[in-house]
DRENMI-627436 format. One record per residue (C-alpha): residue in three letters; z, x, y. Coordinates in steps of 0.05 Angstrom, whole numbers, plus 5000, padded with zeros to 4 digits. Each point is the difference from the previous one (the first is absolute). Example, Ala and Ser with C-alpha at 12.3 -4.5 7.8 and 13.67 -1.06 7.14 Angstrom:
REM DRENMI-627436
GULUM  rest     Z     X     Y
GULUM   ALA  5156  5246  4910
GULUM   SER  4987  5027  5069
REM end
This chain:
REM DRENMI-627436
GULUM  rest     Z     X     Y
GULUM   MET  3439  4604  7613
GULUM   HIS  4971  5024  5058
GULUM   LEU  4992  4949  5061
GULUM   LEU  4924  5014  5000
GULUM   THR  4995  4988  4919
GULUM   GLN  5044  4940  5009
GULUM   THR  4947  4975  5050
GULUM   ILE  4943  5019  4953
GULUM   ARG  5026  4956  4947
GULUM   ASN  5017  4947  5044
GULUM   ILE  4934  4993  5030
GULUM   SER  4963  5009  4930
GULUM   ALA  5044  4947  4970
GULUM   ILE  4983  4945  5053
GULUM   PHE  4924  5024  4992
GULUM   SER  4999  4993  4928
GULUM   ALA  5033  4930  5001
GULUM   LEU  4933  4981  5049
GULUM   GLY  4957  5029  4935
GULUM   PHE  4980  5073  5035
GULUM   GLU  5004  5053  4945
GULUM   ILE  5027  5077  5033
GULUM   ALA  4947  5051  5005
GULUM   PHE  5017  5078  5009
GULUM   GLY  4951  5060  5010
GULUM   PRO  5008  5063  5019
GULUM   GLU  5031  5037  5063
GULUM   VAL  4949  5051  5015
GULUM   GLU  4934  4979  5002
GULUM   THR  4927  5005  5012
GULUM   GLU  4965  4988  5065
GULUM   PHE  4954  4952  4972
GULUM   TYR  5062  4950  4974
GULUM   ASN  5046  5009  5066
GULUM   PHE  4940  4997  5047
GULUM   ASP  4931  4986  4979
GULUM   ALA  5010  4941  4951
GULUM   LEU  5041  4969  5050
GULUM   ASN  4946  5003  5059
GULUM   VAL  5032  5050  5045
GULUM   PRO  4945  5044  5033
GULUM   ARG  4993  5060  4998
GULUM   ASP  5013  5018  5068
GULUM   HIS  5060  4953  5006
GULUM   PRO  5068  5042  5033
GULUM   ALA  5032  4975  4926
GULUM   ARG  4968  5061  4968
GULUM   ASP  5029  5053  5050
GULUM   ILE  5042  5052  4980
GULUM   GLN  5048  4981  5048
GULUM   ASP  5005  4930  4965
GULUM   THR  4995  5019  4934
GULUM   PHE  5023  5056  4948
GULUM   TRP  4947  5029  4975
GULUM   VAL  5001  5035  4928
GULUM   LYS  4992  5075  5011
GULUM   ASP  4940  5027  4949
GULUM   PHE  4979  4935  4974
GULUM   ALA  4947  4966  5042
GULUM   GLU  5000  4933  5019
GULUM   THR  5071  4993  4974
GULUM   VAL  5058  4965  5035
GULUM   LEU  5066  4973  4993
GULUM   ARG  4989  4934  5008
GULUM   THR  5017  4961  5061
GULUM   HIS  5003  4933  4982
GULUM   THR  4998  4971  4933
GULUM   SER  4953  4964  5002
GULUM   PRO  4960  5045  4958
GULUM   VAL  5033  4963  4941
GULUM   GLN  4962  4943  5017
GULUM   ILE  4929  5034  4993
GULUM   ARG  5013  5030  4936
GULUM   TYR  5033  4932  4977
GULUM   MET  4938  4964  5018
GULUM   LEU  4952  5047  4970
GULUM   GLU  5031  4991  4929
GULUM   ASN  5019  4927  5004
GULUM   LYS  4958  4939  5011
GULUM   PRO  5022  4938  5047
GULUM   PRO  5045  4962  5005
GULUM   ILE  5044  5054  5024
GULUM   ARG  5069  5007  5031
GULUM   ILE  5042  5061  5005
GULUM   ILE  5051  5028  5050
GULUM   ALA  5002  5076  4996
GULUM   PRO  5058  5033  5030
GULUM   GLY  5023  5070  4997
GULUM   LYS  5000  5065  5056
GULUM   ALA  4952  5013  5048
GULUM   PHE  4989  5062  5041
GULUM   ARG  4981  5009  5071
GULUM   ASN  5000  5064  5050
GULUM   GLU  5044  4980  5051
GULUM   ALA  5060  5021  5041
GULUM   THR  5070  4969  4970
GULUM   ASP  5041  4950  5040
GULUM   ALA  5044  4940  4990
GULUM   THR  4937  4962  4983
GULUM   HIS  4959  5046  4975
GULUM   GLU  4996  5043  4931
GULUM   ALA  4948  5045  4971
GULUM   GLN  5017  4971  4921
GULUM   PHE  5011  4924  5010
GULUM   HIS  4988  4943  4951
GULUM   GLN  4943  4945  5008
GULUM   VAL  4995  4935  4962
GULUM   GLU  4934  4976  4996
GULUM   GLY  4965  4929  4984
GULUM   LEU  4929  4979  4967
GULUM   MET  4984  4936  4971
GULUM   VAL  4915  4992  4991
GULUM   GLY  4975  4947  4977
GULUM   GLU  4939  4942  5007
GULUM   ASP  5042  4962  5056
GULUM   ILE  5051  5038  5031
GULUM   SER  5015  4989  5068
GULUM   PHE  5047  5012  5063
GULUM   ALA  5029  4934  4977
GULUM   ASN  5019  5033  4937
GULUM   LEU  5026  5075  5037
GULUM   LYS  5045  4961  5053
GULUM   GLU  5034  4958  4936
GULUM   VAL  5014  5069  4962
GULUM   LEU  5028  5033  5054
GULUM   ARG  5040  4948  5018
GULUM   ILE  5034  4987  4940
GULUM   PHE  5007  5061  4985
GULUM   PHE  5035  5021  5068
GULUM   SER  5042  4939  4990
GULUM   ARG  5023  5026  4934
GULUM   PHE  5011  5067  5021
GULUM   PHE  5051  4984  5062
GULUM   ASP  5020  4941  4962
GULUM   LYS  4991  4956  5053
GULUM   ASP  4937  4953  5024
GULUM   THR  4954  5040  5035
GULUM   ALA  4936  4982  5046
GULUM   ILE  4935  5045  5000
GULUM   ARG  4958  5015  5063
GULUM   LEU  4937  5034  4986
GULUM   ARG  4969  5034  5065
GULUM   PRO  4936  5038  5004
GULUM   GLY  4993  5067  4978
GULUM   TYR  4949  5060  4978
GULUM   PHE  5001  5031  4934
GULUM   PRO  4943  5044  4967
GULUM   PHE  5007  4960  4930
GULUM   VAL  5006  4930  5020
GULUM   GLU  4961  4951  5047
GULUM   PRO  5024  4959  5035
GULUM   GLY  5065  5033  5001
GULUM   VAL  5071  4985  5027
GULUM   GLU  5060  5024  5019
GULUM   VAL  5061  4967  4969
GULUM   ASP  5072  4973  5033
GULUM   PHE  5058  4958  4969
GULUM   SER  5046  4962  5032
GULUM   CYS  5068  5030  5015
GULUM   PHE  5044  4989  4944
GULUM   LYS  5056  5020  5042
GULUM   CYS  5003  4954  5070
GULUM   GLY  4934  4968  4988
GULUM   GLY  4983  5021  5072
GULUM   ALA  5060  4970  5029
GULUM   ASP  5038  5067  5028
GULUM   LYS  4965  5051  5050
GULUM   LYS  5043  5051  4968
GULUM   CYS  4984  4997  4932
GULUM   SER  4995  5069  4967
GULUM   LEU  4937  4980  4962
GULUM   CYS  4954  4951  5038
GULUM   LYS  5029  5016  5070
GULUM   GLY  4998  4914  5015
GULUM   VAL  4927  4997  4984
GULUM   GLY  5011  4965  4935
GULUM   TRP  4948  5041  4966
GULUM   ILE  4995  5065  4964
GULUM   GLU  4939  5040  4977
GULUM   VAL  5004  5020  4933
GULUM   MET  4927  5013  4974
GULUM   GLY  4929  5003  5001
GULUM   ALA  4955  4959  4959
GULUM   GLY  4929  4963  4997
GULUM   MET  4941  4978  4956
GULUM   VAL  4976  5057  4956
GULUM   HIS  4940  5031  5032
GULUM   PRO  4940  4994  4960
GULUM   ASN  4977  5071  5004
GULUM   VAL  5072  5011  4960
GULUM   LEU  4983  4950  4948
GULUM   LYS  4927  5029  4985
GULUM   SER  5037  5064  4991
GULUM   ALA  5042  4970  4949
GULUM   GLY  4943  4983  4958
GULUM   ILE  5009  4920  5026
GULUM   ASN  4951  4952  5029
GULUM   PRO  5031  4980  5071
GULUM   ASN  4944  4935  4998
GULUM   LYS  5045  4976  4937
GULUM   TYR  5069  5030  5009
GULUM   GLN  5048  5005  5068
GULUM   GLY  5068  5018  5008
GULUM   PHE  5054  5018  5048
GULUM   ALA  5048  5067  5003
GULUM   PHE  5053  5015  5040
GULUM   GLY  5050  5067  5004
GULUM   GLY  5060  5017  5032
GULUM   GLY  5058  5048  5014
GULUM   LEU  5049  4993  4927
GULUM   ASP  5050  5038  5036
GULUM   ARG  4997  4951  5064
GULUM   LEU  5011  4941  4962
GULUM   ALA  5063  5035  4974
GULUM   MET  5020  5018  5074
GULUM   LEU  4984  4931  5022
GULUM   LYS  5045  4969  4947
GULUM   HIS  5054  5044  5002
GULUM   GLN  5000  5018  5067
GULUM   ILE  4988  5063  5001
GULUM   ASP  4989  5043  5054
GULUM   ASP  4968  5063  4984
GULUM   ILE  4947  5012  4935
GULUM   ARG  5029  5071  4992
GULUM   LEU  5064  4972  4964
GULUM   PHE  4958  4990  4946
GULUM   TYR  4977  5066  4991
GULUM   SER  5065  5030  5016
GULUM   GLY  5027  5005  4935
GULUM   ASP  5062  4979  5029
GULUM   LEU  5049  4956  4948
GULUM   ARG  5039  4973  5050
GULUM   PHE  4936  4965  5014
GULUM   ILE  4979  4983  4942
GULUM   LYS  5062  4976  4978
GULUM   GLN  5005  4943  5052
GULUM   PHE  4945  4962  4958
REM end
C-alpha cells in the first residue's frame, strides 16, 4: 500500500475515534464552492491563472486548490452539530521542487456547533498530532490570515524529534516548533454561504498538507518521491 494511502487511513482512523466523519467531494470544482462560498474575494490572487488550474471551455470551473469545498458541500446538506475531516487531492499551478508539487494531498477539518471555541480546536489538534506521531505533542497558535476564518491562526507543534534541544535538527533546526497548517474560527460569511446561522452556531476549521505530515513523520526530504512511481521508495513503507 502506498505511503500516502497509509497516511490517509491513519489520519482517518484517529479522527474517527474522536467522533469525526470522513467526507469527500469532487476534484473538479465550480468557482462558487472553491472560492465564493469560502469568502475569497473576486480580486484575490489565488484566483489568478498562475495559481489555479482553470478548466478550458468550462466557465467558472477549476481543479480544486484545496479540499475546503468539501466543507461547504457538507454544510449545505447537513445541519449542525458537524464534525468532519476531508482528505484528498488538491491542485495548484506552481513550479515543483522538493517541497512543492502541482498535485498534492490535503486534509481539512471542520467542527460546527453552538459552543465551539479555540480551546476545542487546540485540544483536537493536540490529540491528533500526539497520536499521529506517537508522542505527546504541544500545540502553539500564532496569528495568521485566511479569508475563510476569522480570527485565523498558524498552527505549530512541538518538535517530536529533538524538542528544540538540537540546533542541527533536520525538522526544527533547534527552534523546537514546526509550522504545519492554518486554522481558525469559521468566518460568519462562510457559515451564511452554507445556510447556517452564524448568530447561533460557531465552528473551527483547519487544513494542511497531508504529504507534508507524511514527510515529517518518515523524514522524507522530497515530496516528488511520492509521485515518482519508484517501487524502491514505495516498498520502504
